N, C-alpha and C positions, 0 to 999 in steps of 0.2 A: 208583653203587648200582644195583642192580635193586630196581626198583616195579613195582607193579601199573599196567598201562599207561594209565589212565585216573585215576591218582591220583599226583603229586608231593609229596611231604614239602621242607616247607621248613624250614631251619634258625630264619627270622627270623620275629617274629608278624607283618610287613606286607613284602606283596611289593615290593622294591626297583624303583622306576621304571613304565615303560610296558612290559606284556608284550608283545613283536613277535609272538607267535605264541601265541595262546589254543590250538591245539590239541595243543600242547606239555607242557600242564597238562592236560587231557581227554581226550586221546586216546593221548598220548606219541608224535607224529607233528610231525616237523617238511613244513609243507608248501610245496614247492619245482615252478616250472614245469620240465617237461623230465620228469619221474618220472610212475608210473602210478599213480594212486589209487581205490578203492573200499571196496566192502561185502563183509564177511564175516558171514553171517546163520546162526548156530547156532538151529535150529527148536529144541533140545533145550532152550533157556535162555528161551524165548517163554513169557509168562505169559498172554500174549491182552490186556494193560493197554490198549491201542491209544494208547498217549502219544505213538508215533512217529507215528501219523495226526496227531493236534491238532498235533504239534509241524510237520511240514509243512505243513499246511492255514495255521496261525498266521506261519508265516515268508514263505510264497509268499502269502498273503493270498488263498486259494483257498476259494472258498463252500463253505457245509455239503453235505453228500447231504440227500435228506428225513428227518423224526426219524420214523421206521421199524423194525420188525424187517425183515429178508425174509422171514423164514419157513423159512429154513436154516440153525437153530444160532445163535448168538448175535452175529449181524452187522446194522450198519445202513446198508454202505456196499457192498458184494456185490460187487466188484471195482473193477479200476485203470480210470481215467478219466481226462477232461481236466480235471478237477479234485479227482480224487485220486489221488494221487503216491506213496501209499504206502496199501498196504490188509494189513488182519492175517488170515488166511483161518483159518477156526475147521475144523477136519474132525475129527466126535466119531462115533468109532468105537464104535458098541454093540454089533457083532453078532460072533460069529465067523467061522470060517470056513467052518462047514457052515450059517451062517444061524440058528443059535439064539442067546436073548440071550447078551450075556454075564454072566461069572460073575466071574471072574480079573479084578482090574485090573491092566494093564499098568505094568511099571515106570515111574519119572519121572513122566509128564505122563498117566498112570492111561490114559484109554480117548481122550483129545484128542489131537491133535495142531496146533499153532500154528505160521504160519509168517507173517512180516512181510514180505508180498511188493512188488516196487519194478523200476523199470526196471532190464534188466540190465547196459546201456551197451556193449553187446558188444565185442568184437575179432575180426575186421573187423565191423562193423555194416550190417547187414541195409535198415535203415532209413534212412541214412544213403546206401548207395549208389542206392537208389530216389529218392534228394530229386533232380526235375530243375532246383532254383532253386540250390543250394546252401545252404538255411536251417537244415538241419541240418550241423554241422560239428563236428570231434573238438579237444576243448581242448587249453590247453597241461595241461593232468593228466592228460591221456586219458580223457576222458568227454564224452560225446555229447551235444549242447543245440540245441534248435531255436530260432534266430533270427525272433522273431516279427514283425520288421518285414520281414523277407524270403519268410516263408511263403507261398503264396497259395492256400493250403488242398486242391490238388489230392487229396491223401489217397493217393497214390501208397505214402507212408511204412506207410499202417495197415495192410495186407493183407501187407508186407511184414515183418511183426515177427511173428517166430514164437511173440513169448510174449500178444500182443495187448494189448500196451502203450500204444501211441499209439494217441489218439483226438481227432478233431474237434473242436473247441468249437462248440457250434451259436450262440452268441450273436457271437461274431466269425469265425468259419468256419477258424479256422486249426489247425494242430494244437500238442498239448501235452501235454508228459509230465515226469518227475522229472529236474532238471537235476543232483543228486548237490550240490544247493545251489551252483552254480558264485562267485554273487557270494559267499558265505562263504568258501567256499576261497581267493578272492583277496584275502580279506583276512585268512588264517591262523585261520580257526576251523572246526570239526570241524560238518560236515552237523547240523542241526537234529531230524534222528530219532533218530542214533547219539545226541549228546549226550543226547536226552532219555529213552533207554531206560534203563529201572532195573535190569535184569539183566545186560545187555552183549550181550544176544542180536544186538543191530544194533552191530559193531566196523567205526568206519573205520581205512585205513591203508594202510598202502603195498602195494600187491598181493603184489609176493614177500615181505615181511613178514607179511602174512594167509593168503597158503598154508603158511606154515610152521606160524604159529598153528594153521591147522585140521587141517595133517595130525595133531598134535599134540594134537589135541583130539580127533580120531578114535581115535587109541592108546589116549587116558586112556578110552575109553568101550568100546573092543572089552577092554580090560583089565577093565573094570566089569560085562561081559556083555552089552554093547549089541553083537553083534556083526551089527547091522542098520544099524548107523549107516556113512553115507558121504557124500564129498562130490558135490553136482552144480554143474558147469558152471565145474571146476578143473582145467587140462592135466594129463597122467596120473594120471587117478584113474578108479575105478569109475565115477562120474557125469560124465564127460567127454563135453561134448556132442558132435555130431555135425556135422562143417563149417563149426563157428564156434569158432574158436581159443580162444577164453578168454571169459568172461563175467567181467567187471570187479566187475559183485554177484552172487557164488556164496553156495552155501548147504548145512548140512550136513542132508542128510534122516536119516529112519528109516523109509522107507518108499518105494512107489515114485515116482516123479514126478507120476505121472500122478493122484496121492491130493491132491497139491497146487497140481494146474491148473497144472503145468508140462509142457511134450511132452518126451516121452522120448528123442527124437532131432534137436531143432531144426537147421535148416540153411540156406545163403543162399541167397534163390530165385534168384539169378544165375548159381548153380549148377546148377540144374534146367531152366534154358533149354536148353542145348545138348539135351540126351536128350528136353524135350517139344516142339523143332523136328524132330529126327528121326523121333520117333514119329508126329507131324501127316504130315511127307512121306513115309513108310512107309504110311501111311495112304491117302492120297491116291494115291500110285499102286501101292497096290492094288486101290483103286475103277476106278481109270483100266485097270487090266488086265484087271478085271472085265466092264468096259464092253466092252472091244473084244473080250475073248472071246464076250462075253453079242452083238455084231454079228456076227462072224465067223460066228457059229452060225445066223443067220439065214437 
C-alpha cells in the first residue's frame, strides 16, 4: 500500500507490541548500518517556524543563544555555531532587480526565502580530511561525527569546512557540529529536526530515495511555473557542487546559492594544495631569477 512517507495507516487501534524502528512510522525509512542517510531540505515548504532549531537544541541539550533579534530580519540565532546545529535562514527580498521597492508578490513565499541550514555531512568531507587526531569519523550511516573525547581543539576543521559549519566551543575548546542525530539513528529513530518539521520541508531518509524524491519535486515545481527551482548538492543536477561529490544534506533552492549564504562552488581544500604549492614555487623562482638578473647588471 502506497502511503505518505511520514504516515503509516494501521488496521488496529493499538500497535501490536514494540516498534523496532520508529523511523518506519515517522519517515517511512528503515535505518540499517551500511546505508547512506541524510536530509533533503525543500526550501519552498519552509515556513520559518524554527521548530527544527528548538527540537535540535532540546534533544542535544544545547544552550540557547542570546534572547534578542539580530536586526537582520526575524532571526535570533544568526548562523550555525558550536551550540546551534540547525539555523533557519530568513531572506527578505524587498526590492526589484532595478532597486525599486517591490510591488508584486512572488509565488509561494511572497518575497521571503527561508531555509533550515545544517551540516552537509559531505562525501568526501573536508573537515574529516583535515582532522589530525581522527576525532572526526564517518559513521556506519555515512554521516560525519566529532568524537569529543578525541578532539584536541586544534581547529583545523574550522577553515577546512567550505560551509562555515564547524566551530570551536569556547567553554570546552572542542569542535562541535550536527551529528545527524547519530544516537537516534542507532536506536531506529528519525532525527529530531526532521521529525519536528510540520511542513516536511526537512525530509530524512536514504540518500538514493531522497534524490529521486527531490528530482520529482523539482519537476512538479517546474510544471507549476517555478522554473527557478533546482537542487543544490545533489550529483548530476544544476546545483551540483564543485569538488565535493555529494552533500548528504542537500537542498531545493529557488535563487542563487549565495542568497542563502551557501558557496556557489564548494571544494575540498586538499585539492587546492598542489596548485597553491606550484604557485608559491613559481613565485619564489621568479624572485630568484629577478635577483640574479639584478645582481648581474651591477
